[in-house]
N, C-alpha and C positions, 0 to 999 in steps of 0.2 A: 431872710425867711427860710432858706433851705435848711438851716440849722434848727429852726424852730419847729418845722413841720413834723419831724419824726415824733415829737412830744405827744401829738395828738393820737398817734398809734398806740401809745402806752396808756395815756389817761382814759382813752375810749376803747381799751382792749376789750374784747367780748366777755372776758372773765369777770369784768366789773359791772357790766350793764344790768344784770339781774338786781344787784343792790341798788344801783341808781333808780331802777324802775320802782323798787320797793320804797325808797325814800321819797320819791315823787308822789306815789300812791298815798303813802301815809300823810304827807304834807297837805295834799288835796282833800283828804278825808280825815283830818286831825280831830274833827269834832266827834267821830264815831270810835276812836281808839284812845286808850290811855297811854301815857308816855311809856309805861313799863311794857305794855302789850306790844307797842310799836318796836321797842328795843329788842324784845325777844323775837319778834317776827324777822327783823333785820339780821339778828344774830344767827338764827336758823338758816336764812337765805345765804348768808356769808359763808357759813360752815359747809353748806352743800354745794354752792356754786363757785366758791373761791377756795376754801381751804383744801377740801377733798380733791378738787381738780389739780391744785398745786402739788399735793402729795403724790397724786398719780402721775404727774408730769415728771417729778424727780425719779419715781420708780421706773418709768418708761425710758427716761434718759440714761438711768443706770444700766438697763439692759440693752441699750442701744436702739430703741425704737424711735426715739425723737432726739434731735440735737439742739432745738431752740423752742422757746416759748411761742414763737411766731408760726411754728410748724409749716415751713415753706413748701414742702413737697407733698404730693398727693398721697404717697405711701404713709408719711408720718401722720396724716390727718385721720385715717380711718378709725383707728382704735380709740384715740382721744374723743372723737365725736360720738362714737358708739357709747362710750363710758358716759359722756355728757347726756345722751338720751335717757339712759337709766337714772341718772341723777335727777333729771328734770321730772321723770315719772315719780320718783320717790318724793320730790318736793311737792307736786301737785296732790299726791295721795295722802300725805302725812302732815304737811305744813300749810301750804297755801291751798286750802280746800274751797270748793265752791260755796259751801255754807257760810264761811266767814269772810272771805276775800274773793268775791266773784269776778270782779274786774281783773284783779292781779292773776287769778287762777287762769283765766282765758289768755292773758298775756303769755303765761308760761306754756300753756297748751299750744299756743301759735308758735312759740319759740321751739317747742318740741317738733312741730310739724316742719319748721324751717330747717332744723338740724337734720332730721330724717331726710328731707329732700337733698341737703348738702351732701349727706353720706351717699345717697343713691347716685348723685352726679359724679362722685369720685369713682364709682365703678365704671363710668363711661369716659374717664380720664378728664373730667371737667372740674376745675377747681374754682369755686365761688369765694369771693372775699367775705370772710367771717366778720371782719371789722364793719364792712358795709351792711351785712345782714344784721348786725347787732344795733348799729346806730339807727338804721332805718326803721327797725321794729320798735325801739323806744320812742322814736319820733311819732309814729303812727298811734302808739299807745297813749301818749300824752295828748294828742289831738282828740282821740276818743274820750279820754277822761275829761278834757275841757268841755266838750259837747255834753257829756253825761252828767257832769256836776253843775252845768250851766255857770261855770266860772271861767271867764275869759283869761287864757294864759298866753296872750299874744307874744309877750317877751320871751317866755320859756320856749314856745314853739319856733319863734324866729331863731332863738339861740341854737336849737337842736337842728333846724334845717341848715344853718350856717355850719354846724359841726359836720353834717353829712359832707359838705363840700371840703372841709379841711381835712377830714379823715380820708376821703378819696384822694386828695392831693398828697396827703402824707404816705399813702400806700404806693402811689406812683413814684413819688420822690425816692422812696426806700427800695423801689424796683421789686416790690413784693407781688404786684399784680398787673395785669394788663387792663385796658379799658373795659373789655368784654367781661372780665372776671369781676370788675367792680359793679358793673350793671347787673350781672347775674345775682351777686350778693345783695345788692339793693332790693331787687325784686323778691328774693327769697325771704328777706326780712320783712318786707312791706305786705305782700299779698296774703299771707296767713293771718296777719294781724287784722287787715281789712275784712277778710272772710269771717273770722271768729268774733270780730267787734259787733257784727249784726246781731249776735246773740244777747250781748249784755247792754247794748245801747238803748 
């Protein structure tokens, strides 16, 4: 089991959560979007939240600002998270707009709020688990979508709740976080989603 646990840190790395959320959103709203529209939406999300951050990571590693994609230290996290804030702003202003994708729009706005709070905590020498922030945010988002669409997604919700546990265990096994950092990350991801969910539910 100890050899398997690190796998969850990679498959549920925060960089992939935006695409996962987009896929789930399109799946639950498949009758409202064509296959082509869904493809281009996911492509744009992937470009802004995966490709550009990866390119930024290699640039930052080249200049010695980071040494791992896991960004273990507080110092290494500040600049990548600030860049992430600007990318999310770009995403919600140009791609995932409130007119066309309201639920997904507020998911990313809540994600922006979570990221800003994570940055603020870094200035107080507090490191939140970004993995827990990401997995808890998508879990709450799916619960909200299930209620909003009146489509019971018990299996998917159960799976995501289970993944919260596996991701937490993975981060502990890899000695990447303490228990309190995991708890802080969980609530940083969950609370903004619950707060903004009231707008679109």
